[in-house]
Every structure is written in structure tokens, then in C-alpha cells.
C-alpha positions, 0 to 999 in steps of 0.5 A: 636817177642822176649820179653825182659821183663827181661831187665826192666831198673829202672832209678834214680829219675828225678827232672822234674817228678812231682811224683818223681818216676823213670820211669820204661821201658821195651822193645820188639824187632821185626824183622818184620815191620808187628809185630809192625805195630798196635802199631807203627801206634797208637803211631805215631799219638801223638808221637814226630817224623819226617815224615821219621819215619812214618810206611808208609814211612819206610814200602814203603822203605823196600818194594822197597829197603830194601828187595832187599838189604837183610835188617832185620828190628829191631823195638824196642818198649819201654813201661813205667810201665803203658804200655804206649809206651815210644819210638819206634826205627826203626833200621835195620841190614844190612848184609855183611862181617860185619853186620851193625846196622843202622836206617831203611831206613837211606840213604833215610831219611833226618832225622833219629831218634826215635819216642818219647812219649811227655815229654820223655826228662823230664822223661828220662835223658841222663844217664838213656837212656845210661843205657837202650841202653846198655841193648838193645845192650846186648839183640841184641847181644844175638840173631843171627838175630840181632847180629851186628859188628858195629853201624853207625847212620847218620843224627840224629837231635838234637831235635825231635819236642819239645823233645831232641833226646836221642841219642845225649847222646851217644856223637855223632859227627857233620854231614857234613851237617845241616838242615834249617827251616823257620817260616811261618806266616799267611800272605805270602806277609808280610813275603816275604817283611821281608825276601827280600829287595825291590831291590831283590823283584824288581829283582824277578818281572823282572825275572818273566816278562822275563819268562812270555815271553815264555808263561803263568806261572802256579803253578800246584798241582798234583790232582790225582795219574796219575798226581802225577806220571807224575809230579814225572817223570818230577822231576826225569828226571830233577834231573838225568840231574842235577846229571850228570852235577854235577858228582853226582851218580843218586839216581834214578838209584839205585834199588827201588828208583824210585818205592819208590817215585812213590808208596809213592806219589800215594798210597791212604794211604799216598797221603794226606800227600804228596805235588807234584807240578810243574811250567809250562811256556807255554807248558814247565815243568820248575820246580817240587817238592816232599814234605811231610806235617806233623803236622804243618810243610811243609818238602821240600824234592826234587826239580828240574828245567829245563835246557835251556834258561828259566833256566836263569830266575830262575824257581826253585826260582820262584817255591820255593816262590810259595811253601812257599805261598802254605804252608802258605795257608795250615796253616803250621807254619814251612817250613823245607828245610831238610838236606843241607847247600846251601846258599839260605836256610840261606837267608830264614831260622830262625833256623839251626838244627844240625845233628849228626852221631854216629859210634862205633864197637860192636865187634872186627870184626867191628872195621875196618869198624867203623874206616874207616867210622869215618875217611870218615865222618871226611874228608867229614865234613872238606871238606864241612866246608872249602869253598876252599876245597869244591870248588875244590872237586865240580869242580873235581866231575863235571869233573870226578865224585866222591864218595862224591856225594849224595842228601845231598852232 
């Protein structure tokens, strides 16, 4: 742990702050998760954050994936003058020919963002945050362990709960994908009727009847660690088959990924926040999912469905409706489909959440890597936002495979 009390940043007065006093922020940089654990765990209970910035999620990621890749955590804890935590930035140094600063666990997190104190947006203006960011950059570059050549921040949401993401003030570019959120009510059947026409509901019922010809239909929530792991194995197997069919690299073949999901879903410290379920038809496992329940929101992260004859009757669509109903019964107010612009999401959702990327060279050595990354992301966004181009790329990828493939592609 290295203190940075000298980098105390004084900001101009904010009209939103009732006292009229400028916020006074200092920060400390930790290069291990354990050094920040106590503050992090306390802060996340009340902070504006997504589940991907919880200590348990990122500690599990680092344990199974980050350590294997030689990733150095860079956890920045900012404090107001009152000693209350203002923010936590879970960052990381990725070693290689060019040292890259990114969010910790960036590739596996659907949303990458800071944890913010409530009211942060009213207390700290974008200009003030940019000044603080420059000071933080200077401090990181002054130490060999945190020095880096370029910055690549991806999949940053424009808002974190009710707070504006301060990194939007760095003028990032739009990500190739966005996210979609549906508001839930207290009555799932009433919501279902408002979202689907009578003809569509009749079609859904007809598909369910045809599916029932293969056996009894059961929606099963994993009740213990053993059943959770067994259901995740079904999900990962079905996803791997789907990835291969679409020409997308299999995320579960990457070192540590399988272990991460199995650990996080079955760990007693995190199981209460995880929802793993499957749909059975007769003796067949036809669909499965992995989700996180965080605050008043159900985060739908991974889902899969089977191949074969039953697939023609929409087991994945059936499972999705069951999940929405389940989230409603849990008292959730929102159902977050997370990253991706698949058509079915827009049919259900009320809110589209824009995601942003920020890329910049920190040294002259990092300029080529930054320029290449920027060009690749611009190309990917153009392809994803141009239906004809995306159709061609999808067809080629399915036939030959392509580097664009990932869970959010």
C-alpha cells in the first residue's frame, strides 16, 4: 500500500452542494486486493455499483484468471476530507510488451465502472474529476509497479445506479454494444400481457404444448452447491456447442474461466446472490442460466439452450419468461439483460443503457497499441451497427471463425 496524501485535490465550489464547500479528496493506491478488502467490503454495501465490482466477484476473477495472467491489481480508494470513502476504482496493470492499464477483470465483466458514494455526481463535477484523474495518473506513473504505457477501458456504463459515471467526462467513445433493461412490476402476468400481443401469447402457448409432448416441463432453481455445479456444467456444455456453431471462440476454454464460474456460484459467501436454474423436459435438460441478484435488479448474464428437435419449440424463450416471473416473485424492480443488442432484448426492454470505451497512450511506447485498439474498436462498432456488414461477418464467422467472437459479439 502506498499513501498519496500529497495529491489532495481541491475542487471549485459546486452549486449542487448545499454547504457551498468544495469537496476535498485524497486517495491511496493498493497493489493487492487484500490491502483494500476491509474498506471495499464496507463501502460496497451502500455504494452505487454494479455486481461486477463487488469484492467477491473480482477476488474470484483474480484468483482463477488474473494471477495466471500476471495481472497486478491497482485498487484506488478515494476519501473525502471527512474520511468517508468517495470512490473505489478497481483497476489493473496487464503486463506484456506494452503495459496496459484496464479495469480489473475487464474482459469478463459486462459493466466496468467505479464504485461511487451516493451523491458523488452532485459533489464532484466532470472537470473536477478530470483534475483528480490527472493527479492519479501522475502518481501511478511515478512508481514502477503501477507504471503503464497505455490505457484501455471498455464497457463503461453511462450511469451507475442514480450516479453519472465520472469516466464519461474523459470523452470516451461508444462501445459496439449497449445494454437493455426491463422494468418489472408486482404482477408478472399483467406485465407479460403488456409486452406481448395476444397473437404472440397464443403462439407461446402452442409452442409450450408441443414441447410438453416430450415430457413434463419443469423450471428448477439449483438448491445447493452440488446442483449448482451440475447445472453450470449443462450451461457451459450447451454454450460451447453454440459458440462452435457460430464460429465464436469458446470462453470456457480459456484458462480459469470454468473454475471462476463454478467457484463463484457455489461459494457460500456468494451463493445467496447467484441464481442458477435450468428447464427440464422429461429427462432432457433443455435450457440453463447463470444470473446475479444485486439490489433491486436481476442481472441475466449467461443463458443456453439445447440442440435437437426440442430446440424448435423455443426452450430458451420459455426459460426467459420463467426467469422474468421468478425475478418478479423475488421483488426485483428491474431485469437487466446486460451487454448485447440482440433483437429479442429490445422487444422486452424499456431502457437502453449506452456503454463507452476510453483508450489513450500514457507514454510514447504505448501509442501504437492505443492506436491499433482504437481502430479495431471503431471497425467493430461500424460492423455491429451496419446490419448488412454484420450479416456478412456473422456468416463468415460461422463458416471459418473470426477474431470478433466473444460473449458480447
